[in-house]
C-alpha positions in Angstrom: 61.9 -114.4 -52.1 60.0 -114.7 -55.4 62.0 -115.9 -58.3 60.1 -114.9 -61.4 62.6 -114.9 -64.3 61.8 -112.1 -66.6 64.3 -111.2 -69.2 66.2 -108.5 -67.4 68.3 -106.1 -69.5 71.3 -104.7 -67.9 70.4 -101.2 -66.7 71.6 -98.5 -69.0 73.7 -95.8 -67.6 71.2 -93.4 -66.0 73.0 -90.4 -67.4 73.1 -91.6 -71.0 69.9 -89.9 -72.0 70.1 -86.2 -71.1 66.7 -84.6 -70.3 65.2 -82.9 -73.4 66.1 -79.2 -73.3 62.6 -78.2 -74.1 61.2 -80.1 -71.1 60.5 -77.6 -68.5 59.0 -79.5 -65.7 59.1 -78.1 -62.1 61.8 -80.7 -61.6 63.9 -79.5 -64.5 63.5 -75.8 -63.7 64.3 -76.3 -60.1 67.4 -78.3 -61.1 68.7 -75.6 -63.4 68.4 -72.9 -60.7 69.7 -75.2 -58.0 72.7 -76.2 -60.2 73.6 -72.5 -60.4 73.7 -72.3 -56.6 75.1 -75.7 -55.7 78.8 -76.3 -55.3 81.0 -79.1 -54.1 83.9 -76.7 -54.6 83.0 -73.1 -55.2 79.6 -72.2 -56.5 79.9 -72.6 -60.3 78.9 -75.2 -62.8 81.5 -77.4 -64.5 81.8 -75.3 -67.7 82.0 -72.1 -65.7 84.8 -73.6 -63.6 86.7 -74.5 -66.8 86.2 -70.9 -68.0 87.5 -69.5 -64.7 90.6 -71.6 -64.9 91.3 -70.2 -68.5 90.6 -66.7 -67.2 93.1 -67.0 -64.4 95.6 -68.5 -66.8 95.2 -65.6 -69.3 95.4 -63.0 -66.6 98.6 -64.6 -65.2 100.5 -64.7 -68.5 99.5 -61.1 -69.5 100.4 -59.8 -66.1 103.7 -61.7 -66.1 104.7 -60.2 -69.4 103.8 -56.6 -68.3 105.6 -57.2 -64.9 109.0 -57.7 -66.5 109.6 -54.0 -67.6 108.0 -52.8 -64.3 110.5 -54.9 -62.3 113.5 -53.9 -64.5 112.6 -50.1 -64.2 111.9 -50.2 -60.4 114.4 -48.0 -58.4 114.1 -50.5 -55.5 115.1 -53.5 -57.7 118.0 -51.5 -59.2 119.1 -50.7 -55.7 118.9 -54.3 -54.5 120.7 -55.7 -57.6 123.2 -52.8 -57.8 122.5 -51.5 -61.4 121.3 -48.2 -62.8 119.0 -47.8 -65.8 118.2 -44.3 -67.1 115.0 -44.4 -69.0 113.0 -41.2 -69.8 109.7 -41.0 -68.0 110.5 -44.4 -66.3 108.1 -43.6 -63.5 105.2 -42.9 -65.9 105.9 -46.0 -67.9 105.9 -48.1 -64.7 102.6 -46.4 -63.6 100.9 -47.1 -66.9 101.9 -50.8 -67.0 101.1 -51.2 -63.3 97.7 -49.7 -63.8 96.9 -52.4 -66.4 98.3 -55.1 -64.1 96.3 -53.7 -61.1 93.0 -53.4 -62.9 93.2 -56.4 -65.2 95.4 -58.9 -63.2 94.1 -57.7 -59.9 90.4 -57.7 -60.9 89.5 -61.1 -59.4 91.0 -60.1 -56.1 89.3 -56.7 -56.1 85.9 -58.2 -56.8 86.7 -60.9 -54.3 87.5 -58.2 -51.7 84.1 -56.6 -52.3 82.3 -59.9 -52.0 84.1 -60.9 -48.8 83.5 -57.5 -47.2 79.8 -57.6 -48.2 79.5 -61.0 -46.5 81.4 -59.8 -43.5 83.9 -62.8 -44.0 87.3 -61.4 -44.8 89.7 -64.1 -46.3 92.4 -64.4 -48.9 90.8 -62.0 -51.3 90.5 -59.3 -48.7 94.2 -59.6 -47.7 95.4 -59.5 -51.4 92.9 -56.8 -52.3 94.0 -54.5 -49.5 97.7 -55.0 -50.1 97.5 -54.4 -53.9 95.2 -51.3 -53.4 97.5 -49.7 -50.8 100.6 -50.4 -53.0 98.9 -49.0 -56.1 97.5 -45.9 -54.6 100.7 -45.1 -52.7 102.9 -45.7 -55.7 100.7 -43.6 -57.9 101.0 -40.8 -55.4 104.8 -41.1 -55.5 104.8 -40.8 -59.3 102.7 -37.6 -59.1 104.8 -35.8 -56.5 104.8 -37.5 -53.1 108.3 -38.1 -51.6 109.4 -41.7 -51.3 110.0 -44.9 -53.3 107.2 -46.6 -55.3 105.9 -50.2 -54.7 105.0 -50.9 -58.4 107.3 -54.0 -58.6 105.8 -55.3 -55.3 102.3 -54.8 -56.7 103.2 -56.6 -60.0 104.9 -59.6 -58.4 102.2 -60.0 -55.7 99.4 -60.1 -58.4 101.4 -62.4 -60.6 102.2 -64.9 -57.8 98.6 -64.8 -56.5 97.2 -65.4 -60.0 99.6 -68.4 -60.4 98.6 -69.8 -57.0 94.9 -69.6 -57.8 95.4 -71.1 -61.2 97.4 -74.0 -59.9 94.8 -74.7 -57.2 91.8 -74.5 -59.5 93.5 -76.8 -62.0 94.3 -79.4 -59.3 90.8 -79.6 -57.8 88.1 -81.0 -60.0 85.1 -79.0 -61.3 82.1 -78.0 -59.3 79.0 -80.2 -58.7 76.8 -81.4 -61.5 74.8 -83.6 -59.1 71.5 -81.8 -59.6 71.8 -81.8 -63.4 72.5 -85.5 -63.4 69.6 -86.2 -61.1 67.2 -84.5 -63.5 68.8 -86.4 -66.4 67.5 -89.7 -64.9 64.0 -88.8 -66.0 63.1 -89.6 -69.6 62.0 -86.6 -71.7 58.8 -88.2 -72.9 56.0 -90.4 -71.6 53.6 -92.8 -73.5 50.1 -91.7 -72.3 47.0 -93.8 -73.1 44.1 -91.5 -74.1 40.9 -92.8 -75.6 42.5 -96.2 -76.1 45.3 -94.6 -78.2 48.9 -94.3 -77.1 50.4 -90.7 -77.5 53.9 -89.5 -76.7 53.9 -86.3 -74.6 56.7 -84.4 -72.8 56.8 -85.3 -69.1 56.1 -81.7 -68.2 52.6 -82.2 -69.5 52.0 -85.3 -67.4 49.2 -85.0 -64.9 48.0 -86.9 -61.8 45.8 -89.9 -62.8 47.2 -90.1 -66.3 47.6 -93.7 -67.5 51.1 -94.3 -69.0 52.7 -97.3 -70.7 56.2 -98.2 -69.7 57.9 -100.4 -72.3 60.6 -103.0 -71.6 64.0 -101.4 -70.9 62.6 -97.9 -70.5 62.8 -95.5 -67.6 59.6 -94.9 -65.6 58.6 -91.3 -66.3 56.7 -90.6 -63.0 55.8 -92.0 -59.6 52.6 -94.1 -59.8 50.8 -97.4 -59.2 50.8 -100.4 -61.5 47.4 -100.9 -63.1 48.3 -103.9 -65.2 51.3 -105.9 -66.3 54.2 -107.5 -64.4 57.9 -106.7 -64.5 61.1 -106.4 -62.5 62.3 -102.8 -62.0 65.9 -101.8 -61.2 65.5 -99.2 -58.4 69.0 -99.7 -57.0 70.1 -96.2 -58.0 67.1 -94.7 -56.2 66.5 -96.9 -53.2 69.7 -98.7 -52.6 67.9 -102.1 -52.6 70.5 -104.3 -54.4 68.2 -106.6 -56.4 65.5 -105.7 -59.0 62.1 -105.3 -57.4 59.1 -107.3 -58.7 56.1 -105.1 -59.6 52.6 -106.3 -60.1 49.2 -104.7 -60.1 48.8 -102.3 -57.2 52.5 -101.9 -56.6 54.2 -98.4 -56.4 56.8 -97.5 -59.0 59.3 -94.6 -58.7 60.1 -92.2 -61.6 63.6 -92.7 -62.8 63.8 -96.5 -62.1 64.5 -98.8 -65.1 62.0 -101.3 -66.3 63.0 -104.9 -67.0 61.6 -107.0 -69.8 57.9 -106.8 -68.8 55.5 -104.1 -70.0 53.6 -102.0 -67.4 50.6 -99.7 -67.4 51.0 -97.2 -64.6 48.5 -94.7 -63.1 50.5 -91.4 -62.4 50.4 -90.3 -58.7 53.2 -87.7 -58.3 54.7 -85.4 -60.9 57.2 -82.5 -60.8 57.8 -81.1 -57.4 55.9 -83.9 -55.6 58.0 -86.7 -57.1 60.4 -88.9 -55.2 63.3 -87.7 -57.3 62.5 -84.1 -56.7 62.5 -84.7 -53.0 66.0 -86.2 -53.3 67.1 -83.0 -55.3 65.7 -80.8 -52.5 67.7 -82.7 -49.9 70.9 -82.5 -51.9 70.4 -78.8 -52.6 69.8 -77.9 -48.9 72.8 -80.0 -47.7 75.2 -78.4 -50.4 74.1 -74.9 -49.5 75.0 -75.5 -45.8 78.3 -77.2 -46.7 79.6 -74.5 -49.1 79.8 -72.1 -46.2 82.8 -73.9 -44.6 86.1 -72.1 -44.9 89.4 -73.7 -45.8 92.7 -73.3 -44.0 94.3 -70.6 -46.2 91.2 -68.4 -45.9 91.3 -68.7 -42.1 95.0 -67.7 -42.1 94.3 -64.9 -44.5 91.4 -63.6 -42.4 93.7 -63.1 -39.4 96.5 -61.7 -41.4 94.1 -59.1 -42.8 93.2 -57.9 -39.3 96.9 -57.9 -38.4 97.8 -55.9 -41.5 95.1 -53.3 -41.1 95.7 -52.9 -37.4 99.5 -52.8 -37.7 99.4 -50.4 -40.7 97.1 -47.8 -39.1 98.7 -48.1 -35.7 102.1 -47.5 -37.4 100.8 -44.3 -39.1 99.1 -43.0 -35.9 102.1 -43.7 -33.7 104.7 -42.0 -36.0 102.4 -39.0 -36.5 102.0 -38.7 -32.7 105.8 -38.9 -32.3 106.0 -35.9 -34.7 107.3 -37.6 -37.8 106.6 -36.1 -41.2 103.5 -37.4 -42.9 105.4 -38.8 -45.9 107.7 -40.8 -43.6 104.8 -42.1 -41.5 102.8 -43.1 -44.6 105.8 -44.9 -46.1 106.1 -46.9 -42.8 102.4 -47.7 -43.0 102.5 -48.9 -46.6 105.6 -51.0 -46.0 103.9 -52.7 -43.1 100.7 -53.4 -45.0 102.4 -54.6 -48.2 104.9 -56.8 -46.3 102.1 -58.3 -44.2 100.5 -59.8 -47.3 103.0 -62.6 -47.9 103.5 -63.7 -51.5 104.2 -67.1 -50.1 100.7 -67.4 -48.7 99.4 -67.4 -52.3 101.5 -70.5 -53.0 101.7 -72.1 -49.6 98.4 -74.0 -49.8 97.9 -74.3 -53.6 101.2 -76.0 -54.1 100.4 -78.6 -51.3 96.9 -79.0 -52.8 98.3 -79.6 -56.3 100.8 -82.2 -55.1 98.4 -84.0 -52.7 95.7 -84.0 -55.4 98.1 -85.5 -58.0 99.5 -88.1 -55.6 96.1 -89.0 -54.3 94.8 -89.5 -57.9 97.6 -91.9 -58.6 96.5 -93.8 -55.5 92.8 -93.9 -56.6 91.5 -90.9 -54.7 89.9 -88.1 -56.7 89.6 -84.9 -54.6 86.7 -82.7 -55.6 86.4 -80.5 -52.5 89.6 -79.3 -50.9 88.1 -78.2 -47.6 86.6 -81.7 -47.0 89.9 -83.3 -47.9 91.7 -81.0 -45.4 89.1 -82.0 -42.8 89.3 -85.7 -43.4 91.9 -85.9 -40.6 89.0 -85.0 -38.1 86.7 -87.9 -39.1 85.3 -89.6 -35.9 82.5 -91.7 -37.5 82.2 -93.3 -41.0 78.9 -94.4 -42.3 79.1 -97.1 -45.0 76.4 -97.8 -47.5 76.4 -101.6 -47.9 75.6 -102.3 -51.5 78.4 -101.6 -53.9 80.6 -100.1 -51.2 81.4 -102.9 -48.7 79.9 -105.5 -51.0 80.4 -106.0 -54.8 76.7 -105.2 -55.7 76.3 -108.4 -57.7 74.6 -111.5 -56.5 76.9 -114.6 -56.4 76.2 -118.1 -55.4 77.1 -118.4 -51.7 76.2 -122.0 -51.1 74.9 -125.1 -53.0 73.2 -127.7 -50.7 71.7 -131.0 -51.7 69.1 -132.8 -49.5 70.2 -136.3 -50.2 73.0 -138.4 -51.6 71.0 -139.2 -54.8 72.4 -136.1 -56.5 75.7 -134.3 -56.2 76.1 -130.6 -55.8 77.8 -130.3 -59.2 75.0 -132.2 -60.9 72.3 -130.1 -59.2 74.1 -126.9 -60.3 74.4 -128.3 -63.8 70.7 -129.1 -64.1 69.8 -125.7 -62.7 72.1 -123.9 -65.1 70.5 -125.8 -68.0 67.2 -124.1 -67.2 68.7 -120.7 -66.1 70.6 -120.1 -69.4 67.3 -118.9 -71.0 66.9 -116.0 -68.5 68.7 -112.7 -67.9 67.4 -112.5 -64.4 70.1 -111.6 -61.8 69.6 -115.0 -60.1 70.1 -116.8 -63.4 73.2 -114.8 -64.1 74.6 -115.7 -60.6 74.0 -119.4 -61.1 75.5 -119.4 -64.6 78.6 -117.6 -63.3 79.0 -120.2 -60.7 78.7 -123.0 -63.2 81.3 -121.4 -65.5 83.6 -120.9 -62.5 83.4 -124.7 -61.8 83.9 -125.5 -65.5 80.5 -127.2 -65.7 79.3 -127.6 -69.2 75.8 -126.2 -69.3 73.4 -128.8 -70.9 70.8 -128.0 -73.6 67.2 -127.7 -72.3 63.7 -127.7 -73.9 60.1 -127.0 -73.0 61.4 -123.9 -71.1 58.8 -121.6 -69.6 58.3 -119.1 -66.8 56.3 -119.7 -63.7 55.2 -116.0 -63.2 56.2 -114.7 -59.7 57.6 -118.1 -58.7 60.5 -119.3 -60.9 61.0 -121.2 -64.1 61.1 -124.8 -65.4 62.3 -126.8 -68.4 63.4 -130.3 -69.4 67.1 -131.1 -69.1 68.3 -134.5 -70.3 64.7 -135.9 -70.1 64.3 -134.7 -66.5 61.7 -132.1 -65.5 63.7 -129.4 -63.7 62.2 -126.5 -61.7 64.2 -123.6 -60.0 61.7 -121.8 -57.8 61.5 -119.4 -54.8 60.2 -120.2 -51.3 56.7 -118.9 -52.3 56.3 -121.8 -54.8 57.3 -124.3 -52.0 54.7 -122.8 -49.6 51.9 -122.5 -52.2 52.1 -126.1 -53.3 52.9 -127.3 -49.8 56.0 -129.2 -51.0 57.8 -130.9 -48.1 61.4 -129.9 -47.8 63.8 -131.2 -45.2 64.5 -128.8 -42.3 67.1 -126.4 -43.7 68.8 -123.1 -43.4 68.1 -122.0 -47.0 66.8 -118.6 -46.1 69.2 -117.6 -43.3 71.6 -114.7 -43.7 71.2 -114.3 -47.5 69.2 -112.0 -49.7 68.0 -114.8 -52.0 67.5 -118.6 -51.9 66.0 -120.8 -54.6 65.0 -124.5 -54.5 65.8 -127.0 -57.3 63.1 -129.7 -58.0 63.9 -132.6 -60.3 60.8 -134.6 -61.4 58.7 -132.8 -58.8 61.1 -133.8 -56.0 63.0 -131.1 -54.0 66.7 -132.1 -54.3 68.4 -129.1 -52.7 68.7 -125.3 -52.7 71.1 -122.6 -53.9 71.8 -119.6 -51.8 72.8 -116.3 -53.4 74.4 -113.3 -51.7 75.8 -109.9 -52.5 79.4 -110.8 -51.9 81.5 -108.8 -49.4 84.6 -107.2 -50.9 87.8 -108.8 -49.9 89.2 -105.5 -48.7 86.2 -104.5 -46.5 87.2 -106.3 -43.3 90.7 -104.9 -43.4 89.4 -101.4 -44.0 87.1 -101.6 -41.0 90.0 -103.0 -38.8 92.3 -100.1 -39.8 89.6 -97.5 -39.1 88.9 -99.1 -35.7 92.6 -99.0 -34.9 92.6 -95.3 -35.7 89.7 -94.8 -33.2 87.1 -94.2 -35.9 83.6 -95.6 -35.4 81.9 -97.2 -38.3 78.2 -97.8 -39.0 76.4 -99.7 -41.8 73.4 -98.2 -43.5 71.4 -100.1 -46.1 68.1 -100.3 -48.0 68.2 -104.1 -47.6 66.4 -106.0 -44.9 67.5 -106.5 -41.3 68.6 -110.1 -41.8 71.0 -109.2 -44.6 72.3 -106.1 -42.7 72.9 -108.2 -39.6 74.8 -110.8 -41.6 77.2 -108.3 -43.2 77.6 -106.4 -39.9 78.5 -109.6 -38.0 81.0 -110.6 -40.7 82.8 -107.3 -40.8 82.3 -106.5 -37.1 81.1 -102.9 -37.7 80.0 -100.9 -34.6 76.3 -100.9 -35.6 73.8 -101.0 -38.5 70.5 -99.6 -39.8 68.4 -101.6 -42.3 65.4 -100.8 -44.6 66.7 -97.2 -44.7 65.2 -94.6 -47.1 67.4 -91.7 -48.6 66.0 -89.0 -46.2 66.7 -91.3 -43.3 70.3 -91.7 -44.3 70.6 -87.9 -44.3 68.8 -87.7 -41.0 71.2 -90.2 -39.5 74.1 -88.1 -40.6 72.5 -85.0 -39.1 71.8 -86.9 -35.9 75.5 -87.8 -35.5 76.6 -84.3 -36.4 74.4 -83.0 -33.6 76.3 -85.3 -31.2 79.5 -83.5 -32.3 80.6 -86.4 -34.4 82.7 -85.5 -37.6 80.9 -87.7 -40.1 82.1 -89.2 -43.3 79.6 -91.0 -45.6 80.4 -93.5 -48.3 77.9 -94.5 -51.0 77.4 -95.2 -54.6 73.8 -94.5 -55.6 71.3 -91.7 -56.0 69.7 -92.8 -52.7 73.0 -91.9 -51.0 73.3 -88.4 -52.6 71.5 -86.4 -49.9 73.6 -88.1 -47.1 76.8 -87.6 -49.2 76.1 -83.9 -49.5 75.2 -83.6 -45.8 78.2 -85.4 -44.4 81.3 -83.4 -43.4 83.2 -85.6 -45.9 81.2 -87.3 -48.7 83.1 -90.3 -50.3 81.7 -91.8 -53.5 82.6 -95.3 -54.6 83.9 -95.1 -58.2 81.8 -98.0 -59.5 78.6 -96.2 -58.4 76.4 -93.7 -60.2 77.5 -90.3 -61.6 75.1 -88.6 -59.2 76.8 -90.1 -56.1 80.2 -89.1 -57.6 79.1 -85.5 -58.3 77.6 -85.1 -54.8 80.6 -86.4 -53.0 83.8 -84.5 -52.0 86.1 -87.4 -52.7 85.8 -90.3 -55.1 87.3 -93.8 -54.6 88.3 -94.6 -58.2 89.0 -98.3 -57.4 85.9 -98.9 -55.3 88.3 -100.2 -52.6 87.2 -99.5 -49.0 90.8 -99.7 -47.9 91.4 -96.4 -49.8 89.3 -94.7 -47.1 92.0 -95.4 -44.6 94.6 -94.0 -47.0 92.4 -90.9 -47.4 92.5 -90.2 -43.7 96.3 -90.7 -43.6 96.8 -88.5 -46.7 94.5 -85.9 -45.2 96.6 -85.7 -42.1 100.0 -85.5 -44.0 98.6 -82.8 -46.3 97.2 -80.7 -43.4 100.5 -81.0 -41.6 102.4 -79.8 -44.7 99.9 -76.9 -45.1 100.5 -75.8 -41.5 104.2 -75.9 -42.0 104.0 -73.8 -45.2 101.7 -71.3 -43.5 104.2 -70.9 -40.7 107.0 -70.3 -43.3 104.8 -68.0 -45.3 103.7 -65.8 -42.4 106.4 -66.5 -39.8 108.8 -63.9 -41.1 106.1 -61.3 -40.3 106.9 -61.7 -36.6 110.3 -60.2 -37.4 109.5 -58.1 -40.5 106.4 -56.2 -39.3 107.9 -54.7 -36.1 111.1 -53.7 -38.0 109.0 -52.3 -40.9 106.9 -50.3 -38.4 110.2 -48.8 -37.0 110.2 -50.3 -33.5 114.0 -50.3 -33.4 114.3 -46.9 -35.3 116.1 -45.2 -32.4 118.8 -47.9 -32.5 119.3 -47.2 -36.2 117.6 -50.5 -37.2 114.7 -50.2 -39.7 113.7 -52.5 -42.4 113.5 -50.8 -45.8 110.9 -51.9 -48.3 113.7 -53.5 -50.3 114.8 -55.7 -47.5 111.2 -56.6 -46.7 110.9 -57.7 -50.4 113.9 -59.9 -50.2 112.6 -61.6 -47.0 109.3 -62.2 -48.7 111.0 -63.8 -51.8 113.0 -66.0 -49.5 109.9 -67.3 -47.7 108.2 -68.0 -51.1 111.2 -70.2 -52.2 111.2 -72.1 -48.8 107.5 -72.8 -49.2 107.9 -74.1 -52.7 110.7 -76.4 -51.7 108.8 -77.6 -48.6 105.7 -78.5 -50.6 107.8 -80.8 -52.7 108.7 -82.9 -49.7 105.0 -84.0 -49.5 105.6 -86.3 -52.4 107.9 -88.4 -50.2 105.5 -88.4 -47.3 102.6 -89.6 -49.4 104.4 -92.5 -51.2 
């Protein structure tokens, strides 16, 4: 590995410079449109999500205040609680207030009902929408002359509780995806183009193929292209996953969005806009997210079946009573009772309360849940794909071994001399050697006559000795004889130390494996979950990490679209796939996977594309995630049983199955049963805190 020590600035956060609003490249326009469609949770942008939370909150409080007089004036409530309140025009007052609650508070459910019916996918909104519409229409008919007791208080409490449930849930789950917006922000807004020997700044939207551009030290590369002149190291880790900066010389390809080191480059533009590498990543993410957002969560599936049950039971009740010769008003009351009772208030809280608690407890344990459906499904994971750099490893090169060739010099002395030369460079190898020297309390000596050996290493004079720290290429080029050694086995980088032209030893650097990785892999294996390693690094490095952690398999030299292909391949084999990663190159695979898990120390793009974020970058948290997912799902099922179970008794009684025996559930008793199930669900949800400790 070459060891050309350029001054290498730490990469700036790629999201620090937002793309210029005026820049309307194909890339930027596509991103804006795609951002509107994409969704890790729901299909709205982050700001829109915040507005929706505020909207639900406002509707909840206004509906709650208006519900109080409706409940107090309700003949049914008066009957249940045993009091009488004579208020002139009470029925009309209740009708007016309930109309506001129905049209204002119930609006999200009515529009949701319309959307679900249009898609042919009934869910929670359909169930609530049908129940509140039936209750409102029937109750209005009662006020204007139909015989019977109105359901206004039922309508009001149902809307209030459902608004509360949605508000709790939306607050507990983080905002929707900004992944595509962040991807476009990786591109600089301007490029330095050389025209007629002059350098002019133009928006990147005006860049054309074959333009010659200047990339200054520390800047982002504005477009894909080939290096015409200059030499530098580029940080491409966020794009390609290769953990160390890539050296670029004349003729080498550079990728738009990568960060230049300390050298200056002139680049001939090859791809712009829709043909660029970054745009291809955006397309992959967009497609994967579109597919994923179609999955339904547990509460929706329960609501879908309850909708069918409610509609069938309601109309069947009406038809049967009419056939048996009952009065229309009586048959209609039975139908409405059945349909209102079958939409359990508790269902609106059953899942949101569990979600709110599991989200809060998970966050305290370093897991941020962005997509509830994926979190629910984490219990079904059969295969986990790990990105190596920054996930299983620390993503920083540390000295793995210091080896001397003879007894003439100690390892400490060799490291001291090497550090003396390395202190002048910000290259990642230099930083690794200096960290090691500091760790061993070695005082770094002064050095002079320091200079780079481009593409090979660097040299300087330390304490009167000529010291060189060079890569294997230098050794080969100058045919320097070194003892048979294992310098280049199992590591990403090895450098040789020469003192007065004589090789005295070598220093091996490796991206260090996290302490927790082995244990995390062991726990997953114990739970019968397969694990695979995917990396942009070479085969030798992948093999080394794979052997150490004993993963079930690995793929090296992997490009972003190949990571996504691998996920699709496993999904086609009926595997339920989780993907972990931390870079832009992982984004398409994170979006494609059934459960995408981003490592917190990674890029914003990875975090925004994933369903769950590991705040502490600890692989062991993945095992916790699966256990949390199982406990949460179990609690949701229990709550759904409590929320809907009373229907088994209430529906037949409300329909009048035991009418001939003098047993028939009145709307009032149905309401009491419903309230009881809501209380049980709320208490049961609280027990989850103990389970997740």
